[in-house]
N, C-alpha and C positions, 0 to 999 in steps of 0.2 A: 680709623684712629687718628682723629683730629688732633693737631698739637695747638693749644692755646699761646705757645710761644713762637709758632711761624713767625719768620720775618716779614716784615711789610714790604709791601710789593713796590717795584720801581718801574718807571717807564723803560720801553724797550730802547730809547736814545739816551739813557741817563748814563754817560760813559766818564763821568767824573765824580769824584771821592763825594759820598754820601754823608759823610762826618767827618770830623777832625781827624787827623793822624794819630793825634797823641791819644784820643780816646781809642781807636782801633789798636794802637800800640799795647794800650793799658790791657785791652780786653785779650789780647793774644798771648801777654804775658800771662795771665790768669789761665790761658787754655794750657800752655806749654807747661806751666807748674805742674800739671798731674803726669808726667812722662817721667818722673824719677831720674836718672842717672844723664837724660838727654837734657842739654842746657836749658835751662828755663828763659831765659832770656831771649825774647822775639826777634826772628831773623829778617832784618830789613831787606831790601833789594840793592843789592850793592851796584846792580845795572837795572834801572826803571825799564821797563818793557820797551822793546824798541821795535818798529813794524820790520817783518820780515815776510819770504817768500811763502804764501801758501803750498801746501802739497797740490798737486796739477787738479786733482780732484775737487778742489775747492776755490780754484782760481774765480775770480768774478763773484763768488758767493759769500767770501767771509774776509775779514782783516785778520792777519796774524802776526803775532808778536812773541818775542824772545827775550830772556833776560837771567840773570843770574841772581841769588841771594847770598846774603854775605857769611852763610855757612858753606857756600861754594857749589850749591846746588842749581845747575843749568834748568830752565823751564820753559813751556813753550804754553799759549794761550791763542784762543782763538774765538771771534764774536761773530756771528752770521751776521749779513746784512738786513736778514728778517728776526734779528734775535727776539725770541718769546721772552725774555726776562729771566730764564732759568739758566743754572750751571751745571755742567758734569765735572767733577773734579777726578781726573782717574790716577789710580796706581798702578804702576806697571810690575810686570813678572820678573822673573829672573831666580835668583838675583846674578846681575852682570857682576864679574869678578876684576874690572880694572881698579886701579888706586883711586882714581878720582872720577867725577861727575863726567859722565859723558854727554856732551853738548847735542849729539845726533838723536839720542834715545826719546826724549819726550816728543820731538817732531815726527820722528817714525812712528811712534804710537798713534799721533794725530793721523797720519796716513792710514792707518789701519783701521782707526776707527771714526773716519769721517762722516760715517752715518749717524752720529750724535751731531755735528753739526748741520747735516743735511736737514735733520729733525728740528732745528732752530735752537738750539742747546749751546750756548757758549761752554768751551771747552778749557780747561786748565791741567796740565800736568807736570810733575817734578821729575827730574832724571836722578835724584837723590845726591845726597853730598859727596859719597863715594861708592864705589863698588862694593861687592863683600856683602855678607849677611849682617841683618840687624832690621828685625822687624819695626821695631819703635821708632829708630832713626828715620826708617821710610816713612813711618807714619808722622813723624814729626814735620817732615819735609811736604808730605803731602797737604797736611795742615796748613803748612806756611803758603802753599801756594795758593790754596784758598783765600787767605788772608790777605795777599799781594793782589790779586784779582781783585777782591772787593774794595781794598784801597785806591785802585788804580781806577775801575769802570763803574762803581758803585754796587750797592748791596742787590744781589740775586732775588728775585722774588722765592726762588727755591733753589736749593742746593743738594746734588745728589752725589753720591759717591760710587765709583766704578771701578773695581779691581778684576784682574785676569791673572789666572795662574797662581803664583805667589803673592803676585798684587790683591789677589783675593783675600788671604792672608792679612796683608798690609791693612788695606780698604777696611775689614772686619775690625782689625785692631784699632784704625783711625773711629770707627763708629763707637767702641766700645771707650776708648780714650777721651775724645771728643765730641760726641755725639749727643752726651746728656748735658752738655751746656746750651746756654739759651741761643736757640734759633740756627747754629753752626750747621747743623744737616739737617735733612729732610726725610732722606731715605738712602737704602745702600742697594745696587746691583752688583752679584758677583758671579763670574762667568769664568766654569772651567777652574774655579778656585781650589787651593791648596788650604781646604778648610781644616786638616787634622792637626793644625799647630806644629811647633819644631819638635817637642820631645816625642812624639807618637808619630807625626805624618812623614816622617822620613825611615821608619823601621824595615819598610821591605828594602830599602837600599842598603841599609845597615846589614840585612840577611844577604843581600846580593854581593855585596862586598866580601863579606866571610863564605859563603857557598862557591863563589866564583874560584875565589883562592884555593879551597880545598879540591877541585877539580883541576885547575889550571896550573897551581903552581909557579906563574909567572909575573905576580905581581904583589909582592916582588919576588925575582928569582932566586933561588938558593946561594946565587955566586954573588947577589946583590946586599947592599947592608939591608937588614931586617929591621921592621918596625911593625908596632903593634895596627892590624887593620883599623880599628877606629880611628886612627889618624888621616884615614882617607890616601895619604901621600905622604912620605916625612919630610918634613922642613927643607927646603934647600934643593930638591929634586929638581931636575931639569926636563922630567917627562913632558911632553906634549900630548895634545889629544889624538895627533896622528901617531903616535908612539903607543898610546893606549891602546887605539884602534888596531895596530897591528898585534899586538899580545892577544887581543879579543879574537882575531883573525886567526892567529896561530892556535889557539888551543879549541876553536868551535868551528873555524870555517864558515862564519857566518854570513860573510860575503860572497862566498862559492855557491855554485848550483849544486844541488842535491848530489848529483853525481859524481861531482868531484871532490866532496868532502870525504876525508878517511874515516873508518869505522868509529875511531876514537874519539874524533873531534864531533862528529854526529853525537853519540852517547853524551859528551861532554854538554853539548849543545839542549840536548833533549832532559837532562837531569838539571842543569841550571834553571831552564824555562819551568819546567815542572814543580820545580821547589819552589822558585820565588814568584811564581805566578805574573812574571813579567812578561809582555808580549815581545816575540823574535824583533818586530821591527822598530822597537824602543829600545831595545838590551845597550846599545853600545851608549846612546844618550843618559839612561840612570847608571851606567857603569860611571862614565864621566862626573856625572852629579855626586856619586858616591867616593869620587877619587878626588876631583880638585874641589868641590865646593866643600866638601867634608874637612878638607885640608884648612881651608878659610875657616872653617867654622872653629875647630880644634887649635890651630896654630895661631891664626891671626886674631881671634875673637875672644877665645876662652883661655888664652894662655897655656895651650897643651894640655889642657884638661879635657878628660874623655866623658862627654853625654850621653854615651850610646851603651847598650847592654843586649846580649844576646842570652843571658843565663836564663835557664828554665824554660828556653824555646825549644821544642822537640820539631825538626825538620821532616818532612816526608813527601812522598812523591817521586824519589828516584827509583834507580835500580837496585840500590841497597842501603836503605833508609838506616839501619843499624851501624855500619859502616860510617855513614855521612856525620850521623851525630856523636858518634865515639871519636872522627878525627877532625873535626872542624873547629875553628879556632872560637875558643868562649871568652868573653871579657865583660867585666860589669862597669857602669857608670860612677863617675865620681859626683856623689850627691851635691856639689857646689856648682859643677858643671851643669847638671841635669836642670838644677835649679834655675841657674841663668839663662839657660837656653828655652826653658818654660815660660819664664817671665817675660821673657823678650818676645817670643813669638805665638805662646798657646793662647787660647781664647777662654775668656770665662763665660761666654754667651749672654752677660748683661747689656743688651743693647735693647733701646727703647725706641727704636726706631722702626719702619717697615722695610722688610730685607727679602728681596727677591732674588733667588738663584735661577740659573741657567748652565745645564752643563750636560755635553755629549755622554751618553751611556758608554760608548766604546771608546772615551778620550784616554791614551796609551800610556799618559804623562802623569796627570793627576787624575788617578782613577775615580771613579763616578760614588767609590764607597767613601771619599771626603765628605760626600753631603749627607751622608749616615751619621759620619762624627759629628759633623755640626750641626745637625736636627737633634742628637743626643745632648750635644753642648747647651743649645739654647733650651732644651726642656729641663736639663737640670739644673739649669738658673731660674727656670719658670718664664721663660720668656718665648716659648714654644709657639704661642700665637702671633707673634710678630715676623713668622718665616712663613713663606710661599715658596717652594721647592718646583721648579720646571725641569723635564729632560727631553733630550733630543734625541734620534736615532743615526746621530753623527759621529764621525770615528777618527776626528782630529782634534789637537789641544789648541792650537795658538790662534786660532780663530773659527768662527761660529757664521751660520748666514746673516748678512745683514739685514735680512727682513727679519729674524727673530731677536736682535739688538734692539731695531727700532720698535717692535712690538713690546719689548722686555720694560724699555725706558718709559715708553707711553703708558705700561700698565702701572709702573712704579708712581708715575706723576698722577695718574688718575686716585691712586690709592692714598697718595700722600693729601692730595688735596680733600677727598671726599671721605676719607675715613672708613671707604668701604673697601675692604679686603676681596682680592681677586681669587679665582681658582685656578689652578693649572688648565682645567678644560676651557674656561673662557678665555685666557690667555694663548692657548693654542689656536683657539677658533678665531682672535682677532688677526692671526699672522696672515691672512689671506689678504687683507687689506694693505697692509705694508708690503706684500709679496708683489704686490701690481704695479708698487713704484720701484723696487730693488731686484725681483725678480731672480733672487736667491734660493728660494725654497723655504718650505717649513715642514719640518722633521718631528714635530713635537709627539712623544709617548706619553698623554695625561696618566695613563694606569702604569707607568711604570714606579717601581720604587727599590731602591739600591739595598743591596744585602749589607748586612752590620760591618764596621769598618773591620773588625777581627776577621772575616771572611778573605779579606784582601793581606791584611798584614797581620801576621801572627802576634797576638798580644804577649806583651811581658806581664810577669807576676804584678796583679794590681792593675793592670791596664784596661779593664774591661768599663769601668764607669767613667762617665765623663760629666763635666768638663775635666780636662784634665790637668787644670790648674781652676780653682775655684776663687770666686771674689776674695775670698777670707785670705787665702793664702795668697793672692796678689796684694792684698794690703799689709799683710806682715811682711812678705819679701820686699816691698818698697821701702820698710824703714831700715834695711839694711843698707849699709855704704858701699857704693860700687856695685850693687847686684844690676844683673842684665849683662849686656853687650854694649860696650862704650861706641858713641856715634863716630 
């Protein structure tokens, strides 16, 4: 899939601006103008990149820089000593829930993915201008850091997006929003991505919030102020993560040895896990998301409106499904809240770049069925041919084998340069050469295909068709003043 508009190459030593800044600013204004309620004004670098210490693993191998753009987003950049001329722009996961940009976040991610710099790619990542939910905001900040890198170090020969976890959704949104423009990006790597979008991608956590309360009755307790469960947590609550974990322990004994749990705790735990299909080892983290991040989405981003629904969902797998379905709290989404969440973070599938995904089959956080949703989304948009999906027999979410990351970015680079689409088996076979360097193992399962997303998250009425937001809906909603989530 050779692109006639691929950017012109630069020499590896071109560490100065390759065009007048005013031209770059004008281009950025055009790019950012597609983002709806996110400011169309390009973010300048409030702080030019300044030299910073690299992570220890890159000491002597790269030059590292940090800065802050005038939207308040901190960023980190790295240029290897043997720079091959191409750039990886990274979108981090989360979302973090702090009020402001975290200056340490993008630096920590560089330390986690030094493999990209070891492979000769420059690196740029934004910490986003604030914490909390907002996929289009994060996409704008990711595009900003690409532009700032280009202004400072020259136009890369190739530019690739990388998104991990929620950053997978952000990077996919960047590809749809900015990747159709001349030469901005050449390919996309999404690893353990949350690719079901916002309006459907958290339905299993919506179900967890409701099912947990049915069995446990302590979030909130009957003696505490009551609130609808779709809020996640009432505004102004002082509950902490530790406090929530204590309530989960009280109800299920999940931290206790099997012999130390009461019969009621064990039955509660068995029923919650069976009904929600959430692994026991990540039950606490999913409940925290369905509490604190849901509060951020509902209270801070949607003005108290409810984007969630469990009407028409029949829960099963418990010791008494009839009683569960009769007693669980039911709620319906506010159509405008669901629209705004969808417009912010759902994917249309209209991506015209090579996209390679890498996903652990037993990822306990972003379940592998997100990949089935993404494939259906691209096929629904007529772009299925732009996607190659690979799967590994790994069981963690936050990181995968460096050997696989290195092989994946190499396969994407070859695809973008030659137009020859790789297969899952050829990518798996190529991993051994990279493992000779990194020694972390290759765990590919080329024959694996994920089950439909509905097999993991019970679909709401009308929720079986993808994309969750069509390109026509996106265009129509874009004309609505104030649509989406404010940056």
